[in-house]
C-alpha positions as CSV (number, residue, x, y, z in Angstrom):
1,M,24.0,88.4,70.2
2,K,21.4,88.3,67.5
3,F,18.5,88.6,70.0
4,L,19.6,91.6,72.1
5,P,17.0,93.9,73.6
6,K,15.9,96.5,71.1
7,N,17.5,99.4,73.0
8,W,20.9,97.7,72.9
9,I,23.4,98.2,70.0
10,L,26.3,96.3,68.7
11,I,29.3,98.7,68.3
12,P,33.0,98.4,67.5
13,L,35.2,99.3,70.4
14,G,36.9,102.0,68.3
15,D,33.5,103.8,68.0
16,C,32.9,104.1,71.7
17,C,36.5,104.2,73.1
18,Q,39.9,105.7,72.2
19,I,42.4,102.8,71.9
20,I,45.8,103.7,73.2
21,S,49.1,101.9,73.1
22,G,52.0,102.3,75.5
23,S,55.7,102.5,75.4
24,T,58.9,102.1,77.6
25,P,61.5,104.7,78.4
26,K,65.1,103.6,77.9
27,R,66.2,101.5,80.8
28,N,69.8,102.8,80.6
29,K,68.7,106.3,81.4
30,P,68.4,106.6,85.2
31,E,66.9,110.0,84.9
32,Y,63.8,108.4,83.3
33,W,63.0,106.2,86.3
34,G,62.0,106.7,89.9
35,G,59.6,109.6,89.4
36,D,55.9,109.8,90.3
37,I,54.1,108.7,87.1
38,P,52.8,105.1,87.5
39,W,54.0,102.9,84.7
40,V,52.2,99.6,84.3
41,T,53.3,96.3,82.7
42,P,51.1,93.2,82.1
43,K,52.7,91.4,85.0
44,D,51.3,94.1,87.4
45,L,47.8,92.9,86.5
46,G,48.6,89.2,86.8
47,K,48.0,88.9,90.5
48,L,45.5,91.7,90.8
49,K,42.6,90.5,93.1
50,T,40.2,93.4,92.4
51,P,39.1,95.2,89.3
52,V,40.8,98.4,90.1
53,L,44.6,98.9,89.8
54,K,45.4,101.6,92.3
55,D,49.1,102.1,91.6
56,A,52.1,100.5,89.9
57,P,55.3,99.3,91.4
58,E,57.4,101.2,88.9
59,K,57.3,104.9,88.3
60,I,58.8,107.1,85.6
61,T,59.8,110.7,85.6
62,E,58.4,113.5,83.5
63,A,61.6,113.3,81.4
64,G,61.0,109.5,80.9
65,Y,57.4,110.2,80.0
66,K,58.4,112.7,77.3
67,S,61.1,110.5,76.0
68,C,58.8,107.8,74.6
69,S,55.3,107.4,73.1
70,T,53.5,106.3,76.2
71,T,50.3,108.2,77.1
72,L,49.0,109.2,80.5
73,L,45.6,107.5,80.7
74,P,42.8,109.1,82.7
75,Q,41.4,107.5,85.8
76,G,38.7,105.0,84.8
77,S,40.5,103.8,81.7
78,I,40.5,100.1,81.0
79,L,43.9,98.5,80.9
80,F,43.9,95.6,78.5
81,S,47.1,93.6,77.9
82,S,47.6,92.8,74.3
83,R,50.6,90.5,74.5
84,A,52.6,88.3,76.9
85,P,49.8,87.5,77.8
86,I,46.7,88.8,76.0
87,G,43.6,89.5,78.1
88,Y,44.6,90.8,81.5
89,V,42.1,93.6,82.4
90,A,42.0,96.3,85.0
91,I,40.4,99.7,85.7
92,A,43.0,102.5,86.2
93,G,42.4,103.8,89.7
94,R,44.4,106.9,89.0
95,P,46.1,108.5,86.0
96,M,48.8,106.1,84.8
97,C,50.6,105.0,81.7
98,T,51.6,101.6,80.3
99,N,54.3,99.8,78.4
100,Q,53.9,98.6,74.9
101,G,52.1,95.4,76.0
102,F,48.7,97.1,76.2
103,K,45.9,98.4,74.1
104,S,44.1,100.4,76.7
105,L,40.6,101.8,76.3
106,V,39.4,105.3,77.2
107,P,35.6,105.1,77.1
108,N,33.5,108.0,75.9
109,E,30.7,109.6,77.8
110,Y,28.2,106.9,76.7
111,V,30.2,104.0,78.2
112,H,30.3,103.2,81.9
113,S,33.8,102.2,82.8
114,P,33.0,99.2,85.1
115,Y,30.6,97.8,82.5
116,L,33.4,98.0,79.9
117,Y,35.7,96.2,82.3
118,W,33.4,93.3,82.7
119,C,32.8,93.3,78.9
120,M,36.5,93.0,78.2
121,R,36.8,90.3,80.8
122,K,34.0,88.4,79.1
123,Y,35.4,88.7,75.6
124,A,39.1,88.6,76.4
125,S,39.5,85.0,75.0
126,D,37.7,86.0,71.8
127,I,40.1,88.9,71.3
128,E,43.0,86.7,72.1
129,A,41.9,84.2,69.3
130,L,42.4,87.1,66.8
131,G,46.0,87.6,67.8
132,S,49.0,86.6,65.7
133,G,52.8,86.3,66.0
134,T,55.5,83.7,65.8
135,T,57.4,84.3,69.1
136,F,54.3,85.3,71.0
137,K,50.8,86.2,70.1
138,E,49.8,89.9,70.0
139,V,46.6,91.7,69.1
140,S,47.0,94.9,67.1
141,K,45.3,98.3,67.8
142,G,43.2,97.7,64.7
143,I,41.9,94.3,65.9
144,V,40.8,95.9,69.2
145,E,39.2,98.9,67.5
146,R,37.2,96.6,65.2
147,F,36.0,94.2,67.9
148,I,32.3,94.5,68.4
149,I,30.6,94.6,71.8
150,P,27.0,94.8,73.0
151,L,26.2,98.2,74.5
152,P,23.0,98.9,76.4
153,P,21.8,102.3,77.6
154,L,24.0,103.9,80.3
155,E,21.7,103.2,83.2
156,E,21.5,99.5,82.1
157,Q,25.3,99.4,81.9
158,R,25.5,100.6,85.5
159,R,22.9,98.1,86.7
160,I,24.8,95.2,85.0
161,A,28.1,96.3,86.3
162,A,26.7,96.6,89.9
163,I,25.4,93.0,89.7
164,L,28.7,91.6,88.5
165,D,30.6,93.6,91.0
166,K,28.5,92.2,93.8
167,A,28.8,88.6,92.5
168,D,32.6,89.0,92.1
169,G,32.8,90.4,95.7
170,V,31.2,87.2,97.0
171,R,33.8,85.1,95.1
172,R,36.7,87.2,96.5
173,K,35.4,86.8,100.1
174,R,35.2,83.0,99.6
175,K,38.7,83.0,98.3
176,E,39.9,85.1,101.2
177,A,38.4,82.6,103.6
178,I,40.6,79.9,101.9
179,R,43.6,82.1,102.3
180,L,42.9,82.5,106.0
181,T,42.8,78.7,106.5
182,E,46.2,78.5,104.8
183,E,47.5,81.2,107.3
184,L,46.0,79.2,110.2
185,L,47.8,76.1,109.0
186,K,51.1,78.0,108.9
187,S,50.7,79.6,112.3
188,T,49.8,76.2,113.8
189,F,53.0,74.8,112.4
190,L,55.1,77.6,113.8
191,E,53.4,77.4,117.2
192,M,54.1,73.7,117.5
193,F,57.6,73.5,115.9
194,G,59.0,77.0,115.7
195,D,60.8,78.5,112.7
196,P,62.6,75.7,110.8
197,V,65.5,78.0,110.0
198,T,66.3,79.1,113.5
199,N,65.0,75.9,115.2
200,P,64.3,77.6,118.5
201,K,63.0,74.4,120.1
202,G,66.2,72.5,119.4
203,W,64.9,69.6,117.3
204,E,67.3,67.2,115.7
205,I,68.5,68.4,112.3
206,V,68.6,65.9,109.5
207,K,69.2,66.0,105.7
208,I,65.9,65.2,104.1
209,E,67.5,62.5,102.0
210,N,67.4,60.5,105.3
211,I,63.6,60.8,105.7
212,I,62.2,60.9,102.2
213,E,62.8,59.3,98.8
214,L,62.2,60.8,95.3
215,V,60.0,58.4,93.5
216,S,61.9,57.3,90.3
217,G,61.1,55.1,87.4
218,Q,58.8,56.5,84.7
219,V,55.8,54.9,83.2
220,D,54.4,55.0,79.7
221,P,51.4,57.3,79.8
222,R,49.9,55.5,76.8
223,E,49.6,52.2,78.7
224,S,46.7,51.2,80.9
225,P,45.9,52.0,83.7
226,Y,48.1,55.1,83.4
227,S,46.4,56.5,80.4
228,N,43.2,57.0,82.4
229,M,44.8,58.5,85.5
230,L,44.8,62.2,86.1
231,H,48.0,63.9,84.9
232,V,49.4,66.7,87.1
233,G,51.8,69.4,85.6
234,G,53.2,72.4,87.3
235,D,50.5,74.6,85.7
236,N,47.8,72.4,87.5
237,I,49.1,73.3,91.0
238,E,48.1,76.6,92.5
239,S,51.0,78.5,94.0
240,G,50.8,78.8,97.8
241,T,47.8,76.7,98.4
242,G,48.8,73.6,96.5
243,E,45.3,73.2,95.1
244,I,45.2,71.0,92.0
245,S,42.8,71.8,89.2
246,G,42.3,71.5,85.5
247,C,43.8,68.0,85.2
248,K,43.2,65.7,82.3
249,T,44.2,62.2,81.6
250,P,47.3,61.3,79.5
251,A,44.9,59.9,76.9
252,E,43.0,63.2,76.7
253,L,46.3,65.1,76.4
254,S,47.8,62.7,73.9
255,L,51.0,62.4,76.1
256,I,53.8,60.3,74.8
257,S,57.0,60.8,76.9
258,G,57.5,59.1,80.3
259,K,55.7,60.3,83.4
260,Y,56.1,59.6,87.1
261,L,53.5,57.5,88.9
262,F,52.6,58.8,92.3
263,R,50.3,57.5,95.1
264,K,47.8,59.2,97.3
265,G,49.9,60.7,100.2
266,D,53.0,61.4,98.0
267,I,54.0,65.0,97.9
268,L,54.3,66.7,94.5
269,Y,57.1,69.3,94.3
270,S,57.5,71.3,91.1
271,K,61.2,71.7,90.5
272,I,61.4,73.9,87.5
273,R,60.6,77.5,86.7
274,P,58.1,79.1,86.1
275,Y,56.4,76.6,88.4
276,L,59.3,76.3,90.9
277,N,58.3,75.8,94.6
278,K,54.7,74.7,94.0
279,V,53.9,72.0,96.5
280,S,50.8,69.8,96.7
281,L,49.6,66.8,98.7
282,P,47.1,65.0,96.3
283,D,44.4,62.8,97.6
284,F,44.4,60.5,94.6
285,D,46.8,58.2,92.6
286,G,48.0,59.7,89.3
287,V,50.9,60.5,87.0
288,C,52.9,63.7,86.9
289,S,55.2,65.6,84.7
290,A,58.9,64.9,84.6
291,D,59.3,68.5,85.9
292,I,57.8,67.4,89.2
293,Y,59.5,65.4,92.0
294,P,57.1,62.9,93.6
295,I,58.3,62.7,97.2
296,R,57.5,59.7,99.4
297,V,58.2,60.1,103.1
298,N,59.5,57.6,105.5
299,H,56.4,57.1,107.6
300,S,58.4,55.8,110.6
301,C,59.9,59.2,111.2
302,V,58.0,61.9,109.3
303,T,54.4,62.6,108.2
304,P,53.5,63.9,104.8
305,I,51.8,67.0,106.1
306,Y,54.8,68.0,108.2
307,M,57.1,67.5,105.2
308,T,54.7,69.5,103.0
309,S,54.9,72.4,105.5
310,I,58.7,72.2,105.5
311,L,58.8,72.4,101.7
312,R,56.5,75.4,101.9
313,S,58.5,77.1,104.6
314,K,60.4,80.4,103.9
315,G,63.7,78.7,104.6
316,F,63.2,76.0,102.0
317,L,61.8,78.4,99.4
318,E,64.9,80.6,99.7
319,Y,67.2,77.5,99.5
320,A,65.4,76.3,96.4
321,E,65.7,79.7,94.7
322,K,69.4,79.8,95.6
323,H,70.1,76.3,94.2
324,S,68.1,76.7,91.0
325,T,71.4,77.0,89.1
326,R,70.7,75.9,85.5
327,T,70.9,79.0,83.3
328,N,68.5,78.0,80.5
329,I,65.5,76.8,82.5
330,P,66.4,77.1,86.2
331,K,65.5,74.2,88.4
332,I,66.7,72.5,91.6
333,N,68.4,69.2,91.0
334,R,68.0,66.0,93.0
335,K,71.3,66.4,94.9
336,A,70.5,69.9,96.1
337,L,67.0,69.0,97.1
338,L,68.1,66.0,99.1
339,S,70.9,67.9,100.8
340,F,68.5,70.3,102.5
341,E,68.6,70.1,106.3
342,C,65.5,70.5,108.4
343,P,64.3,70.0,112.0
344,L,62.8,66.6,112.8
345,P,60.5,66.8,115.8
346,P,59.2,63.6,117.5
347,L,56.7,61.6,115.4
348,G,54.0,61.9,118.1
349,L,54.1,65.7,117.9
350,Q,54.0,65.5,114.1
351,N,50.9,63.3,114.3
352,Q,49.3,65.9,116.6
353,F,50.0,68.5,113.9
354,T,48.6,66.2,111.3
355,N,45.3,65.9,113.3
356,S,45.1,69.7,113.7
357,A,45.9,70.2,110.0
358,N,43.2,67.8,108.9
359,K,40.6,69.8,110.9
360,I,41.8,72.9,109.2
361,L,41.7,71.3,105.8
362,K,38.1,70.2,106.4
363,I,37.2,73.8,106.9
364,K,39.2,74.6,103.7
365,D,37.3,72.0,101.8
366,H,34.0,73.5,103.0
367,E,35.1,76.9,101.8
368,K,36.2,75.5,98.5
369,T,32.7,74.2,97.9
370,G,31.5,77.8,98.6
371,V,34.0,79.1,96.1
372,D,32.8,76.7,93.4
373,K,29.2,77.7,93.9
374,A,30.2,81.4,93.8
375,N,32.2,80.9,90.7
376,N,29.4,79.0,89.0
377,L,26.9,81.8,89.9
378,F,29.3,84.5,88.6
379,N,30.1,82.7,85.4
380,S,26.3,82.2,84.8
381,L,25.7,85.9,85.4
382,L,28.6,86.9,83.2
383,Q,27.2,84.9,80.3
384,R,23.7,86.2,80.7
385,A,24.8,89.8,81.3
386,F,25.9,90.5,77.7
387,R,22.9,88.8,76.2
388,G,20.6,91.2,77.9
389,E,19.2,88.5,80.2
390,L,19.9,90.0,83.6
């Protein structure tokens, strides 16, 4: 930021914004909850798909508001999570307050709120690096106040924010197209086979232990060729879509403990929370975490894509949640997984579904290429925007 345009300034956030912490009313006071004041926690920002948070799932009453030190933030404030985790960002779409996991920013009249949003998105990781704490990292109000950002004139802020908004909109449309292909795959499954729970077409019901096996026998990730294969953990699998990303080799990760070897066409099922019920069908050989069940189907009676759809079905998801019984770190054990019962349609019909699914997945792959291009464009713009290069 040494070579910013001459009409830009470098300014601490505390000099252009009011930094405000939040608080939580006592949970054991029912009169504090269920009112009409939106009350935000960091998890409410975790799955937000747009910059603006329009509302919050929890509301507090006027009495709850007065009982603690939370503050009603004006519309347009920037919500910035300061712990568990650090770096979630949103624009308040209406007046709302937060819990103590935020250091929110109320910009002054010289700061355009959408510009500040993208600025905080850009520098979130830099602010996180300044955090401290033994149980979990947290950034203090003082750290946020002292953090320096580039600030151009107001009209330039508006122009930059408009460009980034547009680029982000393209990204979101591409991602929505991928979501629609997932919905098409689910609807095709239901049309051909019906709901696996109610089994309206009367298919034979079998325990999945009779049609799959859980791949056992761990390998040493330090040995060749395993050390150079991609390693898949629960955090590498995207919930819902099963997309795998961000993988590294055991050698790059310095892994020591045993890992499971899987083959192309095996199903990866994440058995432990917080990654429970993530399901993927990788198109490569690799190794996976011990917290994942590699599942190999009996190809004489079931196809991988059909079984993947079963494991993603509402009925199985509910079953897995119910049978995740361990109290410390809940997970579904082998016996419970293998005892699940599901319909088994004729193999010929499953193959027809596989053919249809492969066509849908080709469309999805095309859309993924578009998402990658849109992400690259956006990231390039985000880097250039705060150097004054747009």
